[in-house]
All heavy atoms as TSV, in Angstrom:
chain	resi	resn	atom	element	x	y	z
A	1	MET	N	N	191.875	113.819	-13.304
A	1	MET	CA	C	190.704	114.653	-13.162
A	1	MET	C	C	190.796	115.947	-13.975
A	1	MET	O	O	189.796	116.385	-14.513
A	1	MET	CB	C	190.493	114.949	-11.678
A	1	MET	CG	C	189.185	115.605	-11.400
A	1	MET	SD	S	187.834	114.478	-11.747
A	1	MET	CE	C	186.535	115.259	-10.907
A	2	PRO	N	N	191.979	116.602	-14.089
A	2	PRO	CA	C	192.056	117.824	-14.884
A	2	PRO	C	C	191.701	117.607	-16.359
A	2	PRO	O	O	191.157	118.501	-16.993
A	2	PRO	CB	C	193.500	118.281	-14.745
A	2	PRO	CG	C	193.976	117.659	-13.484
A	2	PRO	CD	C	193.234	116.362	-13.376
A	3	ALA	N	N	191.988	116.424	-16.887
A	3	ALA	CA	C	191.655	116.152	-18.291
A	3	ALA	C	C	190.145	116.106	-18.480
A	3	ALA	O	O	189.627	116.604	-19.481
A	3	ALA	CB	C	192.288	114.836	-18.735
A	4	ALA	N	N	189.434	115.551	-17.515
A	4	ALA	CA	C	187.978	115.495	-17.604
A	4	ALA	C	C	187.386	116.897	-17.508
A	4	ALA	O	O	186.436	117.235	-18.224
A	4	ALA	CB	C	187.418	114.608	-16.500
A	5	LEU	N	N	187.947	117.738	-16.660
A	5	LEU	CA	C	187.481	119.111	-16.525
A	5	LEU	C	C	187.721	119.898	-17.814
A	5	LEU	O	O	186.864	120.672	-18.246
A	5	LEU	CB	C	188.179	119.784	-15.353
A	5	LEU	CG	C	187.749	121.211	-15.033
A	5	LEU	CD1	C	186.274	121.236	-14.655
A	5	LEU	CD2	C	188.594	121.763	-13.912
A	6	ALA	N	N	188.866	119.688	-18.438
A	6	ALA	CA	C	189.166	120.360	-19.703
A	6	ALA	C	C	188.212	119.905	-20.805
A	6	ALA	O	O	187.758	120.724	-21.618
A	6	ALA	CB	C	190.608	120.083	-20.112
A	7	LEU	N	N	187.873	118.638	-20.827
A	7	LEU	CA	C	186.950	118.119	-21.835
A	7	LEU	C	C	185.551	118.688	-21.644
A	7	LEU	O	O	184.912	119.130	-22.606
A	7	LEU	CB	C	186.911	116.590	-21.764
A	7	LEU	CG	C	185.988	115.900	-22.767
A	7	LEU	CD1	C	186.462	116.169	-24.186
A	7	LEU	CD2	C	185.936	114.417	-22.491
A	8	VAL	N	N	185.080	118.724	-20.403
A	8	VAL	CA	C	183.757	119.287	-20.120
A	8	VAL	C	C	183.724	120.773	-20.467
A	8	VAL	O	O	182.755	121.273	-21.045
A	8	VAL	CB	C	183.374	119.052	-18.643
A	8	VAL	CG1	C	182.143	119.846	-18.256
A	8	VAL	CG2	C	183.166	117.574	-18.385
A	9	SER	N	N	184.792	121.480	-20.153
A	9	SER	CA	C	184.876	122.901	-20.471
A	9	SER	C	C	184.851	123.134	-21.976
A	9	SER	O	O	184.164	124.038	-22.462
A	9	SER	CB	C	186.151	123.482	-19.871
A	9	SER	OG	O	186.309	124.813	-20.262
A	10	ALA	N	N	185.584	122.325	-22.727
A	10	ALA	CA	C	185.615	122.464	-24.183
A	10	ALA	C	C	184.237	122.184	-24.790
A	10	ALA	O	O	183.799	122.896	-25.698
A	10	ALA	CB	C	186.660	121.534	-24.780
A	11	VAL	N	N	183.557	121.173	-24.294
A	11	VAL	CA	C	182.221	120.848	-24.799
A	11	VAL	C	C	181.250	121.982	-24.501
A	11	VAL	O	O	180.434	122.366	-25.344
A	11	VAL	CB	C	181.732	119.519	-24.187
A	11	VAL	CG1	C	180.254	119.305	-24.447
A	11	VAL	CG2	C	182.542	118.356	-24.740
A	12	PHE	N	N	181.355	122.568	-23.308
A	12	PHE	CA	C	180.485	123.687	-22.951
A	12	PHE	C	C	180.723	124.894	-23.853
A	12	PHE	O	O	179.780	125.520	-24.339
A	12	PHE	CB	C	180.702	124.073	-21.488
A	12	PHE	CG	C	179.912	125.276	-21.068
A	12	PHE	CD1	C	178.547	125.182	-20.869
A	12	PHE	CD2	C	180.535	126.502	-20.887
A	12	PHE	CE1	C	177.811	126.293	-20.487
A	12	PHE	CE2	C	179.814	127.612	-20.508
A	12	PHE	CZ	C	178.445	127.509	-20.313
A	13	VAL	N	N	181.992	125.215	-24.103
A	13	VAL	CA	C	182.327	126.373	-24.942
A	13	VAL	C	C	181.847	126.161	-26.366
A	13	VAL	O	O	181.257	127.071	-26.972
A	13	VAL	CB	C	183.845	126.649	-24.895
A	13	VAL	CG1	C	184.261	127.638	-25.959
A	13	VAL	CG2	C	184.239	127.148	-23.525
A	14	ILE	N	N	182.048	124.987	-26.920
A	14	ILE	CA	C	181.604	124.708	-28.291
A	14	ILE	C	C	180.086	124.758	-28.380
A	14	ILE	O	O	179.529	125.324	-29.324
A	14	ILE	CB	C	182.161	123.352	-28.771
A	14	ILE	CG1	C	183.674	123.451	-28.967
A	14	ILE	CG2	C	181.492	122.918	-30.069
A	14	ILE	CD1	C	184.349	122.136	-29.224
A	15	GLY	N	N	179.416	124.210	-27.391
A	15	GLY	CA	C	177.948	124.269	-27.382
A	15	GLY	C	C	177.435	125.693	-27.281
A	15	GLY	O	O	176.479	126.078	-27.968
A	16	PHE	N	N	178.076	126.519	-26.449
A	16	PHE	CA	C	177.669	127.913	-26.303
A	16	PHE	C	C	177.895	128.681	-27.597
A	16	PHE	O	O	177.042	129.472	-28.020
A	16	PHE	CB	C	178.433	128.561	-25.158
A	16	PHE	CG	C	178.002	129.969	-24.874
A	16	PHE	CD1	C	176.770	130.216	-24.288
A	16	PHE	CD2	C	178.814	131.039	-25.191
A	16	PHE	CE1	C	176.355	131.511	-24.024
A	16	PHE	CE2	C	178.418	132.341	-24.934
A	16	PHE	CZ	C	177.191	132.575	-24.345
A	17	GLU	N	N	179.028	128.448	-28.270
A	17	GLU	CA	C	179.300	129.116	-29.540
A	17	GLU	C	C	178.278	128.719	-30.600
A	17	GLU	O	O	177.829	129.557	-31.385
A	17	GLU	CB	C	180.706	128.789	-30.023
A	17	GLU	CG	C	181.788	129.497	-29.252
A	17	GLU	CD	C	183.176	129.147	-29.746
A	17	GLU	OE1	O	183.307	128.264	-30.620
A	17	GLU	OE2	O	184.132	129.761	-29.259
A	18	GLN	N	N	177.904	127.453	-30.640
A	18	GLN	CA	C	176.906	127.003	-31.610
A	18	GLN	C	C	175.547	127.635	-31.327
A	18	GLN	O	O	174.816	127.997	-32.254
A	18	GLN	CB	C	176.797	125.476	-31.587
A	18	GLN	CG	C	178.016	124.774	-32.145
A	18	GLN	CD	C	178.244	125.093	-33.606
A	18	GLN	OE1	O	177.318	125.173	-34.390
A	18	GLN	NE2	N	179.502	125.284	-33.954
A	19	MET	N	N	175.199	127.787	-30.051
A	19	MET	CA	C	173.934	128.421	-29.701
A	19	MET	C	C	173.924	129.893	-30.129
A	19	MET	O	O	172.950	130.373	-30.705
A	19	MET	CB	C	173.689	128.324	-28.204
A	19	MET	CG	C	172.367	128.901	-27.764
A	19	MET	SD	S	172.190	128.929	-25.978
A	19	MET	CE	C	173.332	130.232	-25.546
A	20	VAL	N	N	175.029	130.594	-29.890
A	20	VAL	CA	C	175.113	132.001	-30.281
A	20	VAL	C	C	175.052	132.125	-31.794
A	20	VAL	O	O	174.346	132.986	-32.328
A	20	VAL	CB	C	176.401	132.643	-29.723
A	20	VAL	CG1	C	176.660	134.000	-30.345
A	20	VAL	CG2	C	176.311	132.776	-28.219
A	21	GLN	N	N	175.762	131.254	-32.498
A	21	GLN	CA	C	175.776	131.330	-33.961
A	21	GLN	C	C	174.400	131.021	-34.543
A	21	GLN	O	O	173.970	131.665	-35.488
A	21	GLN	CB	C	176.813	130.387	-34.545
A	21	GLN	CG	C	176.939	130.532	-36.049
A	21	GLN	CD	C	178.040	129.663	-36.626
A	21	GLN	OE1	O	178.575	128.805	-35.960
A	21	GLN	NE2	N	178.369	129.896	-37.880
A	22	SER	N	N	173.692	130.072	-33.984
A	22	SER	CA	C	172.383	129.731	-34.531
A	22	SER	C	C	171.364	130.830	-34.268
A	22	SER	O	O	170.457	131.056	-35.063
A	22	SER	CB	C	171.886	128.412	-33.952
A	22	SER	OG	O	171.593	128.550	-32.582
A	23	LYS	N	N	171.527	131.554	-33.153
A	23	LYS	CA	C	170.558	132.605	-32.825
A	23	LYS	C	C	170.934	133.951	-33.429
A	23	LYS	O	O	170.059	134.678	-33.893
A	23	LYS	CB	C	170.439	132.726	-31.312
A	23	LYS	CG	C	169.313	133.612	-30.876
A	23	LYS	CD	C	169.020	133.468	-29.408
A	23	LYS	CE	C	167.805	134.304	-29.059
A	23	LYS	NZ	N	167.407	134.138	-27.689
A	24	TYR	N	N	172.210	134.310	-33.428
A	24	TYR	CA	C	172.639	135.638	-33.846
A	24	TYR	C	C	173.517	135.655	-35.091
A	24	TYR	O	O	173.930	136.726	-35.528
A	24	TYR	CB	C	173.361	136.344	-32.701
A	24	TYR	CG	C	172.488	136.501	-31.495
A	24	TYR	CD1	C	172.730	135.777	-30.339
A	24	TYR	CD2	C	171.403	137.354	-31.511
A	24	TYR	CE1	C	171.921	135.914	-29.232
A	24	TYR	CE2	C	170.583	137.500	-30.413
A	24	TYR	CZ	C	170.849	136.769	-29.274
A	24	TYR	OH	O	170.043	136.888	-28.186
A	25	GLY	N	N	173.841	134.523	-35.639
A	25	GLY	CA	C	174.604	134.464	-36.879
A	25	GLY	C	C	176.084	134.763	-36.689
A	25	GLY	O	O	176.630	134.715	-35.584
A	26	ALA	N	N	176.712	135.103	-37.787
A	26	ALA	CA	C	178.158	135.329	-37.782
A	26	ALA	C	C	178.528	136.567	-36.969
A	26	ALA	O	O	179.587	136.617	-36.341
A	26	ALA	CB	C	178.662	135.470	-39.213
A	27	THR	N	N	177.670	137.573	-36.954
A	27	THR	CA	C	177.967	138.782	-36.194
A	27	THR	C	C	178.042	138.484	-34.695
A	27	THR	O	O	178.877	139.046	-33.982
A	27	THR	CB	C	176.896	139.855	-36.459
A	27	THR	OG1	O	176.737	140.007	-37.864
A	27	THR	CG2	C	177.294	141.179	-35.865
A	28	GLY	N	N	177.197	137.598	-34.221
A	28	GLY	CA	C	177.252	137.200	-32.818
A	28	GLY	C	C	178.542	136.486	-32.475
A	28	GLY	O	O	179.120	136.698	-31.404
A	29	ILE	N	N	179.000	135.640	-33.386
A	29	ILE	CA	C	180.273	134.941	-33.158
A	29	ILE	C	C	181.428	135.933	-33.142
A	29	ILE	O	O	182.341	135.820	-32.321
A	29	ILE	CB	C	180.493	133.850	-34.232
A	29	ILE	CG1	C	179.517	132.710	-34.020
A	29	ILE	CG2	C	181.915	133.338	-34.233
A	29	ILE	CD1	C	179.728	131.938	-32.747
A	30	ILE	N	N	181.403	136.924	-34.027
A	30	ILE	CA	C	182.475	137.934	-34.046
A	30	ILE	C	C	182.468	138.729	-32.750
A	30	ILE	O	O	183.523	138.997	-32.167
A	30	ILE	CB	C	182.328	138.850	-35.274
A	30	ILE	CG1	C	182.620	138.058	-36.544
A	30	ILE	CG2	C	183.268	140.055	-35.174
A	30	ILE	CD1	C	182.284	138.776	-37.818
A	31	GLY	N	N	181.295	139.102	-32.266
A	31	GLY	CA	C	181.210	139.817	-30.995
A	31	GLY	C	C	181.720	138.988	-29.833
A	31	GLY	O	O	182.445	139.482	-28.966
A	32	LEU	N	N	181.340	137.713	-29.813
A	32	LEU	CA	C	181.816	136.810	-28.759
A	32	LEU	C	C	183.328	136.618	-28.850
A	32	LEU	O	O	184.023	136.591	-27.829
A	32	LEU	CB	C	181.094	135.471	-28.873
A	32	LEU	CG	C	181.327	134.464	-27.762
A	32	LEU	CD1	C	180.826	135.004	-26.437
A	32	LEU	CD2	C	180.623	133.162	-28.094
A	33	LEU	N	N	183.852	136.524	-30.064
A	33	LEU	CA	C	185.294	136.371	-30.261
A	33	LEU	C	C	186.040	137.612	-29.776
A	33	LEU	O	O	187.056	137.506	-29.087
A	33	LEU	CB	C	185.593	136.101	-31.732
A	33	LEU	CG	C	187.055	135.946	-32.100
A	33	LEU	CD1	C	187.598	134.640	-31.522
A	33	LEU	CD2	C	187.225	135.967	-33.603
A	34	LEU	N	N	185.537	138.799	-30.142
A	34	LEU	CA	C	186.186	140.030	-29.682
A	34	LEU	C	C	186.173	140.132	-28.162
A	34	LEU	O	O	187.172	140.523	-27.546
A	34	LEU	CB	C	185.480	141.247	-30.283
A	34	LEU	CG	C	185.792	141.588	-31.727
A	34	LEU	CD1	C	184.865	142.694	-32.221
A	34	LEU	CD2	C	187.232	142.004	-31.875
A	35	LEU	N	N	185.057	139.783	-27.557
A	35	LEU	CA	C	184.954	139.834	-26.098
A	35	LEU	C	C	185.930	138.854	-25.452
A	35	LEU	O	O	186.646	139.201	-24.505
A	35	LEU	CB	C	183.522	139.533	-25.669
A	35	LEU	CG	C	183.225	139.613	-24.184
A	35	LEU	CD1	C	183.440	141.028	-23.684
A	35	LEU	CD2	C	181.812	139.159	-23.904
A	36	THR	N	N	185.995	137.650	-25.968
A	36	THR	CA	C	186.891	136.637	-25.407
A	36	THR	C	C	188.358	137.017	-25.568
A	36	THR	O	O	189.146	136.911	-24.625
A	36	THR	CB	C	186.635	135.277	-26.077
A	36	THR	OG1	O	185.260	134.957	-25.954
A	36	THR	CG2	C	187.466	134.185	-25.459
A	37	VAL	N	N	188.732	137.480	-26.762
A	37	VAL	CA	C	190.120	137.880	-27.000
A	37	VAL	C	C	190.484	139.070	-26.118
A	37	VAL	O	O	191.583	139.130	-25.560
A	37	VAL	CB	C	190.337	138.199	-28.494
A	37	VAL	CG1	C	191.657	138.909	-28.727
A	37	VAL	CG2	C	190.277	136.929	-29.316
A	38	GLY	N	N	189.567	140.012	-25.975
A	38	GLY	CA	C	189.838	141.174	-25.137
A	38	GLY	C	C	190.043	140.820	-23.677
A	38	GLY	O	O	190.911	141.377	-23.010
A	39	ILE	N	N	189.252	139.869	-23.187
A	39	ILE	CA	C	189.407	139.455	-21.791
A	39	ILE	C	C	190.722	138.708	-21.592
A	39	ILE	O	O	191.456	138.957	-20.635
A	39	ILE	CB	C	188.204	138.601	-21.342
A	39	ILE	CG1	C	186.960	139.488	-21.242
A	39	ILE	CG2	C	188.480	137.909	-20.023
A	39	ILE	CD1	C	185.678	138.723	-21.006
A	40	LYS	N	N	191.035	137.786	-22.519
A	40	LYS	CA	C	192.274	137.005	-22.364
A	40	LYS	C	C	193.518	137.862	-22.536
A	40	LYS	O	O	194.524	137.644	-21.868
A	40	LYS	CB	C	192.280	135.845	-23.350
A	40	LYS	CG	C	191.259	134.798	-22.991
A	40	LYS	CD	C	191.628	133.470	-23.593
A	40	LYS	CE	C	190.563	132.478	-23.262
A	40	LYS	NZ	N	190.951	131.597	-22.188
A	41	ALA	N	N	193.469	138.847	-23.448
A	41	ALA	CA	C	194.624	139.707	-23.691
A	41	ALA	C	C	194.642	140.917	-22.770
A	41	ALA	O	O	195.552	141.738	-22.855
A	41	ALA	CB	C	194.624	140.170	-25.140
A	42	LYS	N	N	193.624	141.053	-21.918
A	42	LYS	CA	C	193.481	142.190	-21.010
A	42	LYS	C	C	193.492	143.503	-21.792
A	42	LYS	O	O	194.160	144.465	-21.426
A	42	LYS	CB	C	194.554	142.168	-19.935
A	42	LYS	CG	C	194.439	140.959	-19.035
A	42	LYS	CD	C	195.469	140.953	-17.951
A	42	LYS	CE	C	195.277	139.690	-17.128
A	42	LYS	NZ	N	196.353	139.455	-16.211
A	43	SER	N	N	192.746	143.503	-22.893
A	43	SER	CA	C	192.644	144.677	-23.749
A	43	SER	C	C	191.242	145.263	-23.624
A	43	SER	O	O	190.278	144.667	-24.104
A	43	SER	CB	C	192.927	144.285	-25.199
A	43	SER	OG	O	192.607	145.341	-26.053
A	44	PRO	N	N	191.122	146.422	-23.003
A	44	PRO	CA	C	189.793	147.014	-22.851
A	44	PRO	C	C	189.130	147.375	-24.178
A	44	PRO	O	O	187.910	147.339	-24.292
A	44	PRO	CB	C	190.043	148.274	-22.024
A	44	PRO	CG	C	191.418	148.187	-21.517
A	44	PRO	CD	C	192.147	147.191	-22.341
A	45	ALA	N	N	189.927	147.708	-25.183
A	45	ALA	CA	C	189.355	148.092	-26.476
A	45	ALA	C	C	188.638	146.910	-27.128
A	45	ALA	O	O	187.496	147.048	-27.597
A	45	ALA	CB	C	190.449	148.617	-27.395
A	46	PHE	N	N	189.285	145.747	-27.164
A	46	PHE	CA	C	188.667	144.573	-27.782
A	46	PHE	C	C	187.466	144.088	-26.987
A	46	PHE	O	O	186.424	143.762	-27.554
A	46	PHE	CB	C	189.680	143.430	-27.929
A	46	PHE	CG	C	190.559	143.552	-29.136
A	46	PHE	CD1	C	191.915	143.755	-28.983
A	46	PHE	CD2	C	190.032	143.456	-30.407
A	46	PHE	CE1	C	192.734	143.870	-30.085
A	46	PHE	CE2	C	190.840	143.571	-31.521
A	46	PHE	CZ	C	192.200	143.785	-31.365
A	47	SER	N	N	187.611	144.025	-25.670
A	47	SER	CA	C	186.500	143.524	-24.861
A	47	SER	C	C	185.315	144.478	-24.909
A	47	SER	O	O	184.164	144.046	-24.956
A	47	SER	CB	C	186.940	143.260	-23.427
A	47	SER	OG	O	187.445	144.427	-22.837
A	48	SER	N	N	185.570	145.779	-24.944
A	48	SER	CA	C	184.481	146.748	-25.046
A	48	SER	C	C	183.788	146.658	-26.399
A	48	SER	O	O	182.558	146.735	-26.479
A	48	SER	CB	C	185.004	148.164	-24.838
A	48	SER	OG	O	185.508	148.314	-23.544
A	49	ALA	N	N	184.568	146.506	-27.465
A	49	ALA	CA	C	183.979	146.386	-28.798
A	49	ALA	C	C	183.104	145.136	-28.891
A	49	ALA	O	O	181.997	145.181	-29.437
A	49	ALA	CB	C	185.075	146.349	-29.862
A	50	GLY	N	N	183.572	144.035	-28.342
A	50	GLY	CA	C	182.783	142.806	-28.349
A	50	GLY	C	C	181.520	142.932	-27.517
A	50	GLY	O	O	180.444	142.489	-27.936
A	51	ALA	N	N	181.631	143.561	-26.359
A	51	ALA	CA	C	180.463	143.735	-25.497
A	51	ALA	C	C	179.430	144.653	-26.138
A	51	ALA	O	O	178.224	144.384	-26.082
A	51	ALA	CB	C	180.897	144.291	-24.147
A	52	VAL	N	N	179.887	145.720	-26.774
A	52	VAL	CA	C	178.962	146.637	-27.445
A	52	VAL	C	C	178.291	145.944	-28.621
A	52	VAL	O	O	177.075	146.087	-28.831
A	52	VAL	CB	C	179.706	147.917	-27.900
A	52	VAL	CG1	C	178.872	148.730	-28.861
A	52	VAL	CG2	C	180.088	148.745	-26.693
A	53	LEU	N	N	179.033	145.178	-29.382
A	53	LEU	CA	C	178.455	144.459	-30.518
A	53	LEU	C	C	177.399	143.456	-30.061
A	53	LEU	O	O	176.306	143.379	-30.640
A	53	LEU	CB	C	179.557	143.750	-31.308
A	53	LEU	CG	C	179.149	143.066	-32.606
A	53	LEU	CD1	C	178.565	144.082	-33.572
A	53	LEU	CD2	C	180.340	142.383	-33.228
A	54	LEU	N	N	177.686	142.714	-29.001
A	54	LEU	CA	C	176.697	141.771	-28.480
A	54	LEU	C	C	175.483	142.493	-27.904
A	54	LEU	O	O	174.346	142.040	-28.090
A	54	LEU	CB	C	177.337	140.879	-27.411
A	54	LEU	CG	C	178.311	139.825	-27.939
A	54	LEU	CD1	C	178.979	139.107	-26.774
A	54	LEU	CD2	C	177.618	138.840	-28.842
A	55	ALA	N	N	175.701	143.616	-27.240
A	55	ALA	CA	C	174.576	144.377	-26.696
A	55	ALA	C	C	173.693	144.912	-27.818
A	55	ALA	O	O	172.459	144.894	-27.703
A	55	ALA	CB	C	175.090	145.519	-25.825
A	56	LEU	N	N	174.296	145.380	-28.881
A	56	LEU	CA	C	173.507	145.865	-30.020
A	56	LEU	C	C	172.734	144.739	-30.677
A	56	LEU	O	O	171.593	144.940	-31.131
A	56	LEU	CB	C	174.420	146.546	-31.039
A	56	LEU	CG	C	174.936	147.926	-30.660
A	56	LEU	CD1	C	175.947	148.419	-31.686
A	56	LEU	CD2	C	173.790	148.912	-30.535
A	57	MET	N	N	173.312	143.572	-30.713
A	57	MET	CA	C	172.618	142.432	-31.308
A	57	MET	C	C	171.421	142.034	-30.442
A	57	MET	O	O	170.372	141.669	-30.968
A	57	MET	CB	C	173.557	141.226	-31.451
A	57	MET	CG	C	174.731	141.464	-32.338
A	57	MET	SD	S	174.634	140.808	-33.969
A	57	MET	CE	C	173.624	139.431	-33.873
A	58	LEU	N	N	171.576	142.110	-29.135
A	58	LEU	CA	C	170.492	141.725	-28.235
A	58	LEU	C	C	169.356	142.738	-28.225
A	58	LEU	O	O	168.187	142.380	-28.148
A	58	LEU	CB	C	171.020	141.531	-26.814
A	58	LEU	CG	C	171.905	140.320	-26.595
A	58	LEU	CD1	C	172.492	140.341	-25.197
A	58	LEU	CD2	C	171.138	139.044	-26.811
A	59	THR	N	N	169.684	144.025	-28.309
A	59	THR	CA	C	168.671	145.067	-28.229
A	59	THR	C	C	168.215	145.562	-29.602
A	59	THR	O	O	167.322	146.391	-29.674
A	59	THR	CB	C	169.174	146.278	-27.424
A	59	THR	OG1	O	170.310	146.824	-28.078
A	59	THR	CG2	C	169.504	145.883	-26.008
A	60	GLY	N	N	168.825	145.070	-30.660
A	60	GLY	CA	C	168.488	145.528	-32.002
A	60	GLY	C	C	167.016	145.462	-32.353
A	60	GLY	O	O	166.423	146.466	-32.760
A	61	PRO	N	N	166.328	144.341	-32.185
A	61	PRO	CA	C	164.904	144.273	-32.531
A	61	PRO	C	C	164.024	145.143	-31.625
A	61	PRO	O	O	162.969	145.573	-32.034
A	61	PRO	CB	C	164.555	142.802	-32.343
A	61	PRO	CG	C	165.844	142.088	-32.429
A	61	PRO	CD	C	166.886	143.040	-31.904
A	62	ALA	N	N	164.470	145.421	-30.400
A	62	ALA	CA	C	163.655	146.203	-29.471
A	62	ALA	C	C	163.678	147.683	-29.824
A	62	ALA	O	O	162.795	148.434	-29.433
A	62	ALA	CB	C	164.150	146.013	-28.046
A	63	LEU	N	N	164.708	148.127	-30.538
A	63	LEU	CA	C	164.803	149.533	-30.890
A	63	LEU	C	C	163.983	149.774	-32.073
A	63	LEU	O	O	163.470	150.223	-32.748
A	63	LEU	CB	C	166.263	149.933	-31.163
A	63	LEU	CG	C	167.196	149.796	-29.970
A	63	LEU	CD1	C	168.627	150.120	-30.402
A	63	LEU	CD2	C	166.793	150.727	-28.861
């Protein structure tokens, strides 16, 4: 059962990354990467930079 869970998780992550890349381009992927690396490494600097970059991408057209 753990192998099936890992496969479903991997498919979900790849699908989510493709959705972000198609909507926000390479900058969105970089922001998502920084956020993910910061969370896994428990680094507030990386996770904050990724979160700010994604927030700017989301609110950019509204400003």
